[in-house]
Steps between C-alpha positions, in 0.01 A plus 500: 500500500541837348434715811619821323227461252236419763594795707505736189149383415380568848678836510312599195177411660429225234431133492677245280187477281485882458861496402440227244226698347713809472780322314284282294572157638310213673475515875665160526811645323534755783462229760798325329703811513423537874591129567830550312413229258516747213638836400333710234655606172685822490232722353255351752740577775519848388116536503474353859768737619321795347150391646655446849725809473812304592819400309492159308824403653375534852232237421695263274865585558631178378302494181598867423861412555500206271349716214702818545629650191773763491534565113264648237270207527392612842231711311344175380210419750342217320507313163236296335545278201151602368334848554184341613671319782551829669220529745227764429540622853860621402354710229209617722742597787732685267204692333352583840839612663615718211487869594704694239492309178364210310621412153335225299752425213346189365418478140141434569458494878180320426527241792481796766131553423435121519696432829421804710130595549424861522850597406367808318356632809821419702710690234264791501539528864877478479507789248284713708752448789781626279626174369641527130357215293629421163397234237746425223325285229571353172314673204226271410520607125872464462670247275707375787168411688364317192824297464472409869149390453600272217785353714263439819209362291250523768116618469551779755740700286762750620306796356181379663682479830641861458157634421345341803760695714432821303126442542544464876722805533245715298213393713682646803410842346701802548761406767784744566813308583436212253668489174545268206748473212546266203838360440625354173831363637598135469662541839153550654349206326767266616477590872252633749577714799259601779617751748346582852708765666825317595366152410511370138373188311675407191425234235717417205275346233622165374437377158150511355332448848260728677602726772376286777718204364823706538709531826453784750753672725395710800755771588538762755720808468791480750784678315602753228521361153391148624256268328190707592650810357620337182125392414353813625727703270413259213129584552565877528673496160212309346246747660695796364484369141128396533196669335224633729163314508219733477183476724700348782565670828432878487283467195751667254 
C-alpha cells in the first residue's frame, strides 16, 4: 500500500475522490495508486504532487528514479504520437496556471475554441491580471495558406480556421494585453508552438495531415539554451517578423 500517498491526501484535507477530480482521473485510478497496484505517468505524478503540495519522489520514489533524466531530454515531460491524444485537461491546466505569458503560435489555433468552452472569458481574465497573451497566425489571404489548403483538401479550409480564430479574438473587444500578428514564414506553417510561462507544447506538422494528426511534445524549462529555450526563441523570431492584426486586443 502507498502509505505516503494516503498520508499526503489526508494532510491536504482531501479524499481520494476529491484528488481524482482535481487531477482529472477516475476515482478507481486513485484507489489503484493507493493499493500500490499502479503508479501514474510522469505528468500525472507532477499534477498530484502540485495538488498535494509535496514532491513527486516522496510519493513514488521508485517510479521517479526509474524515469530520471540527466541530459537535455529532462525537459521533456510527455510525448504523444497525435496531438489529440494529449488530454484536454493538460491544456486547461496550463492555460489556468499561466501567470506571465501565453503564446499561441499555431497556424490557425482553431481547435482551442472547439475544445475549451469559455476560453475567451478566461483569456480576458488572464490579460486583466497582467498576463501577456499573443496569437501568431497564418495570413488567411496568403499564397502559402492557399497552397496548404490544396494539400489538405478538407472542407474546413485553413483560411476558414484562421478566420474563426480572428473572429473569436475580435469578439473579445478591446482587451489590453492581448495581441495578434500574421506570420508568412514556412517555419511557422510547419510547426506549432504553444507557450504557458515555463511550459511549452510543440507540434511538428507531418506531411499533409492536419495539426491534430501530428505528434505533440510537452516541455518544461529547466536550463539555459535547452529545448524549451530553443523553441521559445523560434517563436520570438517569428513574432518579431510578424504583421500586426488590427481590431484585436487594444483595438488598434
